N, C-alpha and C positions, 0 to 999 in steps of 0.2 A: 820866359820859357823858350829858350833858344832850342831849335830842333837837334843841335849838337848834343844837348844834355837831357833831351826828352827821351824816355825809355818806353818802348812798346811793351805791353803784356805779352806773355808767352802765347796766348790765344791770338792776339793781334799779329804777332810776328809770324806764327805758323800760317795764318790766313794769308798775309801778304807774301810770304815765301812761296806757298803753294801756287798763288796766283802768278807770281814772277816765273816760277818753274813752268807752269802751263803755257804761258806766253812764249818763253824761250824755246820749248819744244816745238810749238806751233811755227814760230819764225824759222827755226832751224830746218824744219822739214820743208816748208813752203818755199823758202829763199835759197837754201844752200844744199841740203842733202849730202853733206860731206862732213867728216869727223872734225876738220878745222873749223867749219862753219858752225857746227853744233857747239863747239867749244866757246867760240866767240858769242854765240847767242846767250850763253850762261850769263853774261855781263847784264842782261836784262833783269835778272833777279834782284841785285842790289839796287838797281834803278827803281824797280816796283816797290821795294821796301821803303826806299827813301821818299818816294812819292806818297805812299801810304802814311809814312811818319809825319810828313807836312800836312796831310789831310786830317790826321787825328789831332795834331797840335792846333791847327786852325779851329777845329770843333771844340776843343778844350778851352781856347782862348774866348771863343764866342759864348760858351757856357759860363765861363768865369765872369765875363763882363755883364751878363745878365744877372747872375747871382750877386755880383758887387753892387749893381744898381739897387736891387731889393735890400741888401744889407745896409746900404747908405741911407735909404728911404726909412728903415727902422731906426738908425742912428738919429737922423733928423727928427723924427717923431719923439724919440726919447729926450733929446735935447729941449725940444719945445715943452716937454712935460716936466722939465726941471732937473733932469739927470745931469751929472757931470760927463765930461767927454769919456773918461775911462769907464764909468758905469754904463754909459750909452753903448760903448763897445761890447760889454759883457752881455747886455740885454740884446744886442744885434746878433751875437753868437747863438743865443737861445732861440731867437725867432728864426734865424736862418737854418738851424738845425731841424726846427719843426717843419719848415717849409721845403727844404731840399734833402734832409737827411744828414746823418753824421758823417757819411763818407763824401759829401759834396766838397768840391775844392774851397769854396768860400768858407764853409763851416770849419774845416781843418785850419785854413790860414787865420781865421778869427781866433780859433782856440790857440794857435801858436802865438799870435800877438797878445792875447790876454795873458797867457802864461808868462810871457817876457816882461809884461808890465808888472805883474805880481812879483817878479824878481828885480824890480826898481828900474828897469830899462825905460827910457822915455818912449812914449807912444809914438810920437811922430817919427822917431828913428827907426822902429821895428815896422811901422807902416810904410815908410818910405822904402825900406828894404824889400817888403813884400811887393810894392808897386814896380820896382826895378826888375824883380825876378819874374813878375807876371808878363813882361813884354808888351802890355797893353798901353797905348799912347794915352788913352783917356785917364786911366789910372795913375799913370806916371804924372800927367799934368795936374790932376787933382791932388796927388801926394805933395807936389811942391808947393801949391798954394796952401794946403793944410799945414805943412811944416812952417811956412812963413807966418801964417795966422796963429799957430800955436805959440811961437816965440814972441810975436809983437801984439797978440790979442786981437780978436775979430769976431764977427758973427758967425759962428760955426754952423748954426742951423741954416741960415741964408745961403752960405757957401755950399753946403751939401745939397740943398734943395736945387740950386742952380745946376749942380753937377748931375744930379738924378735927371733933371729935365733934358739937359744935353745928351746924356747917354741914352735916355728913351727915345729921343728924336733920331739919334744915329741908328739904333736898332731897328726902328720902325722903317726908316729910309732904306737900310740894308734889306729888310724883309721884302719891301715893295720892289727893289731892284732884282732880288733873286726870283720873286714871282713873275716879273716881266720876262726874265731871260731863261726860266726854267725849260720852256719849249726849245729854245735854241741850244741849250746844254744837252738836252736829250738828243737833238738832231746831230750835234757834234759827236756824241758818244757812238751813235748809230753809224755815221760816216766814218768813223775811225776804224770800224771792222770791214767796210766795204772792199778795200784792197786785198784783205785776206780771203774773202768770199770770191773775188774776181780771179785771183791766182789759183784757188782751189777748183773753181769752175772750169778754168782753162786746162788744168792738169787732168780733169776728169773727162772733159769733152774733146780736148784738142792736144793730147799728149805729144804728138810729133811737133807741134808749134813750140812747146815749152822745153823740149828735150835739149836743145842747143844751150839752154841757160844753165845747165846742170853738168858737173863733172869736167869743167875746163876753166882756165884762168879768166877768160874774157867774160863768160857767162857769170862767174862769181863776182867779177868787178861790177858788172851791170846791175845784178841783183843787190850788191853791197850799196851802190849809189841809190838805187831805188828805196832801199830800206832806210838810208840816211835821210833822204828827202822825206820819207813818209813820217819819220820820228820827229823831224823838224817841224813839219806841218802839224802834227798832233800837239807838240809843245807849244807852238804859236797859237792854235785854237784854244788851248787851256788858258794860256796868258790873256788872250783877249776876252774871255768869258769870265775871268776872275776880277770882277768889279768891286772895289772896296770903297767905302766912304771915308 
């Protein structure tokens, strides 16, 4: 699921567009107060849409990994009950739909794979295609092992059980990390708005102090550098707080 090919829904796009527009208006008024500065601030809109797109893609990957774990757990139980691999996939589709609904990512992917198998396409081939498109390292690694075991023979139930355990451990570790740094992330979000409040406060209480920064080339240059450093600090803070296992 490369973010170049991930499409936001209309509702998501409008929400991120409105957020980017609001930020651009705020930045244009606080930092520039000139037509050229306001036009330049519009560039923040695509940046906000891009950031929102990455956020939604990450959430979708996390949801898919969780659903994949439960689907493979269902496959493992079906194999232990004597089902063939193909029939285990069919049973997993039914149970995943009951657990997450027909609109869930994994339910639709299992339906697509089972439909392809009914058209005599090899299961390992369609499964590897799904794994590659998912963009999840754990699913891709499992697909490679699954394809090898399918061709050469192997204990699928044991392989899938180990995969379920590894994915469960990864999910739990990530949840613990997010719980530990949740407070720091909130602090980072609050601190990212502090410069705006400071500039607004100075404009309201010490207008004569801020006036030289507007309406001239030198002032625009100073404010542009300040805005650039601010954006770099925000991106660095987000990078440091984005801890993945």
